[in-house]
N, C-alpha and C positions, 0 to 999 in steps of 0.2 A: 457763319460758314455756309457757302452755296450748298444748296441741298443735292445738286448733281454730283457733288464730290462723294465717292464712295470709299470705303476703307481701302487703304494702299496695299499693295501686294509686297513687292520688293522694292528697292531704291530706284531702279530704272523705271518702273510703272509710276512711282511717286513724282519722279522728274517729269515724266511725260504728262501726267495730270496737271502739274503746276504749270507746264508750258501752255497747255490748253486753256487753263482759267486766265493765265497773264495775257494772251491774245485777246481775250474778250473783255478784259478791263481797259480803262482810259490809259494812255501812256503817262509816265511821270513827268512833271515840269523840269525843263533843262536850265531854267535860270540859276539854279544853285550851283551849277558845275559849269561856269562860264569858262574855266580854264582848260577843261577837257575837251578834246575834239568831239565833235557832234556825234560820230559814230562810236566812239569809245563810250562816251557818256550814255549814249543809248543802250549799248550793251550793258553798261554797268547798272543801269536802272532796271534793265530787264531781269539781270541776274538777281538783284536784290528783291525785286517783286516775286520772282519765282521762289526765291528762298523764303520769303515771308509766308507764301502760300504753303510752302512745304512744312513750315512750323505750325501754321494753323491746322493744316491736315493731321500732323502728328499729335497735336494737342487734342484734336477731336477724337483721335483713335484711342489716346491714352484715357480720355474721359470715358469712353465706351467700355474699354477694357476695366477700368475701376469699377464702373456699375456692374459688369459681369462678375469681376472678382468679389465684389461685395455681396452679390447674389449668391455666388458659389460658397462663400464662407459662411453665410447665413444658413444655406442648405447643409454645409457640412457640420456646423455646430448644432443644428437641429437633429441631423442624424446621429452625431455623437452623443448629444445628450438624452435622445429618445430612443437610442438603439436598444434592442432586447437583450443585448449581451453587454457584459462589462468590459470596458477599456481602461487598462491601467498601464501607466508609464512608470518603469522602475529602473533606478540607476544601477551601475555595475556592482555597486555594494549591496544592492537588495533593497533600497529604500524607496518608497512610494513618492513619485513626484507628481502625479496628476492621476485623477480617476474620474470617470463619468458618473452620472447619478445611479445608473444600473448597477455599477460595482459597489458603490457606497450602500445601496439598498441591499445587496447580497451579503455584505459583511456587516450591516446593521451599525454603521458608524456614519457620523456627519461628515460631509465632503472635506471640510476644513481640518477635521481631526486626523485625516489619513495622511496627509503630507508629512513627509519625513519619517514615516513610521515603517518598520521593516514588514514586508509582506508576509514573511515567514511566521509572524505571531497569529496570523489567521489560518495557518495551515496545520492540520492535525499533526502532533508529534510524531506518530509512527509513519506519516508521509512526507516529512521534511527532507529526509536524505534523498528522496526521490526528486523533489523540487530543486535542491541544491545541485544535484548531478545534472539535471537538464539545464539550469541556469548557467552552469560552469561550461557545459558543451557549447551552449549557445554563444556566449561571449568569446570562447576559444576558436570556434569554427566558423561563427556567422551564419550557420545553417539554421534554417527554421525548424522549430522543435514543437511537438504536441504531446500531451499526456493527460491522464485523469488522476485527480487528486482530492482527497477530502479536506474540507475547509470548516472552520467553526466561526460562528458570529460572536458578537460581543456577549450575547446572552448564552454562549456554549451550544447554541444549536448547530448540529451538524448537517452539512450538506455536501453533495458531490459536485465537482467543477471539471469541465474539460478545458484545458488551457492550450491556446496556440501563441507561440511567441516568436518574433523575429527581431533583428538588430536594425536601428536607424542611427545614423551619424551624420551630423552637419558638419561642414568644413571648419576645422579647427577646434570642434568641440568633442566631448568625451562621448562615446557610444551609449545608447540607451536601448532598453529592452521594451518593446511594445507588446503588451499581453492582452488577448482577447479571452475573456472568461464566459463560459456558458454553463448555466445551471443544468446539470444532468441527473439531478436527484431523482426525479420521476422515472427517468429512463433506467437508471440504476436499480430503483426499487422494481420496476416492471422486469428488468433483466434478471433480479434476484428471484422474483416470484416465479418467473418462467423456469429459472434453473432449479428451484426448489421443487416445483410441480414436476419438472422432467426427471429429477432426483428420485422423487417420491414414486412416480410412475414406474421408473426403471426398477427401483427397489421393490415395488409391488409385484412387478413381473417376475424379477429375478428370484424373489423368495416365495413365489407360489409353489405349492406342492404338485400342483399340475404342470405339465410341460407346455410351454408357450413358444411359438415359433411365428415369424412374420417375415414378409418380403415386401419390398418397395414396388414402385411402378414399373421397374425394369425386370422384376422378378428375382432379384438378388436378396439373399438372406441378410436382414438387418436385425433380427432378434433371434436369440437362441438361449433362452434363459438357463439358470443354474441347474435346474432339475434335469433339463434335456441334456446338458454337458454330462452330468452324472450318468443319465440313462445310456447315452451314446459312448461315453468314455472319451469324448473329443469335443473341441469347439467347432464352430460353424466355419465353413470355408466358402469362398466364392466359386461356386461350381455351376455348370448348366444344369437345368432341371432333369436332363436325361441321365445324369449321373447320381441324382439324389439317392434313388433306391439302393444302388450297389453301395455307395460311399457310406450311407448311414444305416445300412442293414434293415431295410424295411421289406416286411413280408406280409402276405395275406393272412387271414385269420387262422389258416392251418399251420402257420409257422414254417412252412417248407417252401412255398411258392413264391418267388420274388415279386414285389409289387410292381406292376406296369407303371410307367410314368404318368399316364392319364388318370390313373386311379390313386395317385399320392393325394391324400386330403388338401394339402397346401397348394397344389397345382390346380385341383378343382375349385378351390375358393378363389384363386388368382384368376381363373377364367370365368368368375362371376357366379359360381354356384354357391349356395347357402347348404351346409352339410350339417347333420346332426346324427350323432352316436354312429360314427362310421368307424368299424374296428379295423385293427391291423396289429402286427406284431413287430417288436424291435428285438432283433437277435444280435446284440452287440457282442463284440469279441470278449471271451472270458466272463460273460454274464449269462445268467439263465434267461431265457425268452420272456419278453414283457409285453403282456397284452393290454392295449390301450384303446379307449374309445375317444374319436376325435369329433370336435365341434368347430366349424370355422365359417368365415364369410369375407368377402371383399370389403376393403376400406375404401369408403367413398367420401368426398369432400361435400360442401353444402351444394355445389352444382352438380353433384353426382358424378364428378370425375373420379376415376379410379386412382387411389394412391398406393394400393398394394393389397395385401391380404393377410390374414391372421388366423391361426388355428391353435386351439386349446385341447390338450391331451390328457385324459383322466386314466390313471394306471388301475386297470381292473384286474390285475394278476392275481392278488389275494382273494378278490371277489370269486374269480373263477375256481380257484383252488378251494375256497369255501363251498361253493356249489357243488364241486366234484366230491368234496368231503361229505357234505350233507347228503348227497345222492348215495354215496357209499354207506354213510351212517344209516340211512333210512334202509337200505338193503339188509344191513346188518341187524338193524332193529327189527325188520320183518322176520329175519331167520331167528333172532333171539326170542321174539314173542310166540313164534311157532314152536321153537325148541322148548321154551318154558311153560308152554300152553298158556299163554296170556291172551286174554280177550280184550279188545279195545272197544269202548263205547263212547257215542258222542251225543250230548243232550242239548237240544236247541230249546232254551227256556222260554223264549218268546212265542214260539209255535207250539211248544210241548211235545215236539216230536223227538224220538230217539232213534239212533242208528247203532246197530250191532255188527261186528265183523263175524266171519265164520267161526272163530274160535269161541266167541261168546255163546253161539248156539250150541257149539260141542260141550261147552262147560254146564249148560243147563240140560244137555242130552235131548235136544229137540231140533227140528228141521225148520226151515223158513216157512214151509206151509203150516206147520202146526202152531207156531207163535209168530208175531210180528216184531219182536224186539223192541216192545214199548216199555215205558216206565211202569205200567200195571204188570207187564209180563215179569219184570225184575221183582217187583213186590211179591207177586203170587209165587215166584221161585224161592223166596226167603223162607229159612225154617222158623216156624211159629215162634219159638222161644228167642230168636235173633231179630225178628222183624222190628220191633220197637226201637231197639238198640240201633239198628242199621239206618232206619229212616230218621232218627234223631241226630246221628252223625251227619248225614247228607243235609239235613236243615240247617245245622249248625255252621257246616262249611259254607252254604249259601248266604247265611247272615255274616259271614267273615269273621266268626268268632274262633274257628280252628280249621286247620286243613282236613281234608276228607282223607283219613288214613286209618282204616279200621279192618276188622276180620269178621266174618259171619259164616254161617252155614247155609247151604242152599240144597234144594231137593232135585237130585239128578232125575232124568227121565227113566232111567232104569231101576229107580226106587232107592238108590244109595244116597248117602248123606256126604256132600263134599265141603271142606273147609276153604273159603275164599278170602284172598288178601286183596283188599280194594284200595286204590289210590286215585285221587282226581284233582284237577286243577279247575278253578273257577274264573272264567274271563268275564270281566265287568266293562261297562260303558263308562263315558267321561264322568257320569254323575255317580259312579260306584255301583250302579245296579247290576246284578248278575244277569248275564245274557246267554252264557254258555258254559256247559261243563263237560269236560273231557277225561276220561279215566280208564284205568287198566284194572282187570280182575285176573287173578292168578290162583291156580289150584295149589293150595299148600297142604292138602290133606295128608300127604306122606310127611311133611314136616311136622304136622301135629302129632302124628303117630310116633315120630322120632322124639319129639318133645316129651310125650307121655312117657316113653321108654327112659329117658333122661330123668324125668322126674321121679320114676320109680327107682331108678339106680340111685338118684340122689338120697331118697328116703332110705335105701339100704345103706348108702355110704354113711349118712348121718347116724344110723343105727350102730354101724360098725365103729364110727368115731366115739359114739358114747361108750360103747364097750371098751375100746382102746383107752379112752380117757379113764374109765373106771379102773382098768388093768394098770395104767400108769400110776394112778392115785394109790392103788394097792401096792405097786412096787416101790413108790415113795415111801409109804408107811412101813414096808418091809426094810427100805434102806435106813430109814430112821431108827427102826428097831434094831437093825444090824449095828448102826453106828452107836446106839446106846449100849448094845451088848459088848461092842469092841471097847467102848469107852469105859465101862464098869466091869463087865464079867471078865474080859481078858486082862485089864490092868490090875484087878485084885490078886490074881495068882501070880502075876509078874512081880508085883510088889512084895508078896510073900517069899517067892524065890529070892529076889534081891535082898530082902531083909535078912533072911536065914543065912544067906551066903556071907553077908557082911558080919553076922555074929560069929560064924565059923572062922572068918579071917580074923576077927578081932581076939576071939577067946581061945581058939584052937590053933592059932597060927604056929605056935612052936611044937605042937604036937604032930603037925602034918610034914610029910616029906615033900621034896621039891615037886614031884608029880601031882601030889594033891593039891599043893598051892596053885600050880598051873591050871589044874581042872577048875578050881574055885574062881580064879581070875577070868578064865575063859566063860564060866557061868555068869559071872557079873557083866562082862562085855556083851554077851549075847543078850542077857535081859535088857541092858541099856540100848542095844541096837533094836531089839524087839519093841521097846517102848517108843523109840524114834520113828519106827516103821508105822506103829498104830497111829501116831499123831499125824504122819504124813498122809496115811490113808484117810483119816478123819477130814484133813484139809481138802484132799481130792474130791470126797463126796460132797462137801460143802460148796465147792465151787459150782456145781450143777444145781444145787438147791436153793442157794441165797437168790434174792431178788436183786436185779440191776437197778442201782441208783445213779442215773446219769447226771454229772454236774461238771463245771469247769474244773479241770485238773491240771496242775502246774507239774509236769514230768521233771523239769529241770530242779525244781524245789525238792520234790520227793528223792530224786537221785542224790542230791547233796546231803539230805538228812541221812540216807542210808550209808552213804559213803563216809561221812562224819562218825557214824555208830561203829562201822568196821575199823576205822582208823583208831578210835578210843579203845575198842575191844583188842586191838592187836598193836600195841604201841611199838613193838619191836620191828614190825614190818613197815617198810618205807615203799608205799606204792604211789606212783603219780597218777592222780585221777583228774581228768578233763571233761567238764560237763558243759555242753551248749546251753545258753540261757534262753529264755522265752519259749520253751516248747510247751504249748497249751493244747489240750485235747478236751473233748466232752466224753467222760468216761466214769466208771464206778471208781471212786477214789480208792476205797479199800482194796479192791481187786487189782488196780494198777500198782498199788504199794507192794502186793504180793508179787506180781510179775517182776517189778524192778529189783525187789529184794532177792528173788531167785537168781536173775541175770547178774546183778552185781556181786553176790555171795559166790556164785560160780567163778565169776572172773577173778575175784580176789583169791579164791581157793587155787585155782589153776595156774595163777601167776606167782604163787607164794615161793615157789621153788627156782625162779628164774632170776636172771640178772636185769637189773633196772626194770622191774615191773611197771607196767603202764596200762591204764584203762581209760577207754574214751566213750562218752555217751553223747549222742548227737542225733540229727536228722537230715535227710536229703529230700528234695522235692523233684519229681520226674517232670518232664516236658508236658506230660498231660495233667500235672497238678497234684498227683498222688503224694502223699507225705509218708515217708518211710523212716522209722526210728531205728537206731542201731546201738549195741554195745559191743566194743571192740576191745580184745585184750592181746597181749603178745606172750601168753603163757604155753601151756602144754599143747593146745590145739588138738585135732582128732583127724582120722582118716576119713575122707569124703565118701569111701566105699561104704561106710557104715552110718551115713548122715540119716537114713530113714529110721534108725533105731532111737535117735536121740530123744524123740518126744513121747516114746512108749514108756508106760509105767514099768518100773523095776529094770529097765534097760540101761546098762552102764557101759561106757566104752573105756573105762579105766578100772583098775582094780581097787578094792577097798584099802589095801595096804599102802597104795600110793595116794589115793585121794578119797577121803571118807564121803558117805552120802548113801542114800536109799534109791536113788534112781526115780523118785517121784516128782521133784520139783520142776523139771521141764514139761512132764505131762499135765501139771496144774497150769502152768503158763500157757500152754496150748489150749486148753479148755477155756481159760478166761478170754483169751484173745479171740477165740471162736465165737464165744457168746456175745463179744462186741462186734462181730461181723468182720473181723480182720483176718491177717494172715500172719503166719510166723515161720521163719526158715533160719537156716545157719549155713556158714561157710567156714571152712578152717583147713589147716595144714598142720601135720604133726611137727611139734617143736617150733611153729612159727605163730601159734596163736589161733584165735577164732573170733568170729563176728556173728552175732545174733540179730535178725532183723525181725521187725513186726510192724504191722499198720493198723491204724484206727480209722476206718472210713469216714468220710465227711458226713454221711447221713447220720451217724451217731451225734454229731453236732446240732443236727436239726431236730 
C-alpha cells in the first residue's frame, strides 16, 4: 500500500483518496474488453481500479485497528489480572462465572475452583441477607449498588470487603453482575479503633467527677459532660457566649454578682488564655450554690491552629464548707480550752524548743518573763513525787510504746499543788522517728477533790452495805427460826387440838347436843384451815430463800402433767384443757412447776361450777419479740376494780364458802416470776372467766 494513503475518514473521503491514487497509476489494458465502447471500458476500468484501492485501504485500516485492539486487549487483561481490587462476574442465580487473581487471592481459593461456586458461601452468615437484598435490587432495577460486607476465606479468616455492583447484558444473553471487591479490613480496623478511642475518650470525660466543658473553633459548645448536666440541671444549648452566664447561672465567687462574659473561664480559654484555679459559683435553680475552681486552655493542632478550648471544673463546695467548719471549730476549741483552763504546748524535738500558750503559763502560775516555757521549765514545775512517772510516760510515748495520757501534780507559783491531766500526740517522719509532740494540759484539781469525796462516800457505802448484809443475814436466820417455829412449835398444838376434837367426836358424839357437835366440827375445820395456812406461809417464805437453778424448762410438759393430775383427782369433773406444745424457757424447773400448779388449780377451781368448763394454756409473741405466756379459763372471773389485790398475800376476791383457799397462791406466783425478772398480771370479767399472763425474759435464757 502507498505510504501516502492515510486512514480514511468516511466513504466520500475514501472515494476521493481512491480517485487520486488511480490517476497516478497507469491505465488498465483495453484489449480484454474489445466489445465495449472505449469510453465505457475506460470508465469501467477506472471504477474497478478505484474499488480495488478502496479495498486495499480498508484492509490496511482493519489491520491497524486489529493491532490497536490486540494492544488494548492486552492492556485490559493486564489491568484485569493485576488490578489491586477483585473483579468477579456473577450470574443472576449467584454463581461465580469468572474472577481475577486478586479476587481469588482474597478468597484464598484457586481460580479454577471458583467457577460455578455460589459467592454467598464466602460471605459471613450474619451478612448474607444484606448481600441477597442488594443482589435482588440490582437485577430488578439495574441500578448500581454498593455496600460493605464481611467475608471469610477458605481457612475461615474474616475480612471486610466493599462491593460495587452493576448489570451487564449482551444482546440475546442473560444479564450478568459485575462485582468490584475492595479489601477494607484495615480501614474498618482503623475506623473501629478510632471509634473505640472516641468512645473511651467520651466515656472518660462523661464519667469524670469534675465538670468538663469544651467548645469548637467557632465557639459553640461541643462537650458538656454528665457532671455539668447534674450541676446545672440542664443539657448544653447552642447559645452565643454573651448568654452563657445568664443561662447557666454563673456568678463570681461571692455567689451574688453575675459573671461577666469576658470573665467566663471557657471564654478566656477560647481567646487563648491559660487559666489555673479560677473560682466561680454555679447557682442552678433549686440547687444550693456550688463553688468550683476552673482550669482551662485553648485546644491547638500540630500547626498551632486553634481547634477550640476546654475547661475542667473542680467542685470545692465541700472543701469551703470544711474550711468554714474548721475555722468555726478552731474558734470553739479556743473557747473550750479557755473555759476548761486547758494549756497547749508544742515541742519541736529536732531543735529542742518548746512553745507554751498563755494558759500554760497560768497553770504554772508564772509569767513570760519569769520562765521561758521550755522542757526544763516543765520538769522543774513537776511535783517531786510525780517527776519520774511523768518523764517515763513521755519517753514511752516518744518510743511509740503507748500514747501520752497521764496525770501528775505541778507546783503552782502561789505555792499550791495542782493536778494536771496531760494528753499529747507524737508526729513522726517517714522513717518513723519522732519530730514533734503537741499536747494539752488541763487543771483537774477539782475533779480529784470530787473523786476523793466519791472514794470516801464509796467507803462509807461499802461499810453500810456490809452492815445491811449482816442485817439481812440476821433477818434470814430469824426467818429460818420463824419457819422452824411455825413448822414445829405451831403445828404441835394444832395436832393436839385436832386429835382431842377427833376423840370427842368419836367417843362422846352421842353425849353432845347439836350445838356441841357443831362447835367441834368448826374446831376441826379451823385447825385444818390453820394447818393449810401454815403450809402456804412456809411455801411463801421458801420462794425467797431458795437459790434459782436455771435450766431448759418445758412449760407445755409441766402443764400437761398438772392437768392430768387434776383430771385423775377429780374424775367427776369434765374440763376441756388445751395446752400449746413447744413452750420452752430457761428457768427454775421446781419453781415453774409451783407457778403452773397454782394457775391451773385456780382455773380448775373457778371453772368447776360453770357449764362446759374450758382451760387454755399458751403463749403469744409481741412484734418486739417478747414472749408472753397465759392461762385462760371461762370460770367465775373477777371484777377488774379489785385486780390490784389479786397478788397480795391473804387477799381473796371470793368468799371461802364459794371457793376454798388461803389467798397465798398468787402471792407465791408473783414472787417466783419476779425472781426470774419477769412480770405477771391478770385480766377478767365477772362470770366470763379470767386470763393470767406472765413473762420470762430472754436474759434468763442466757
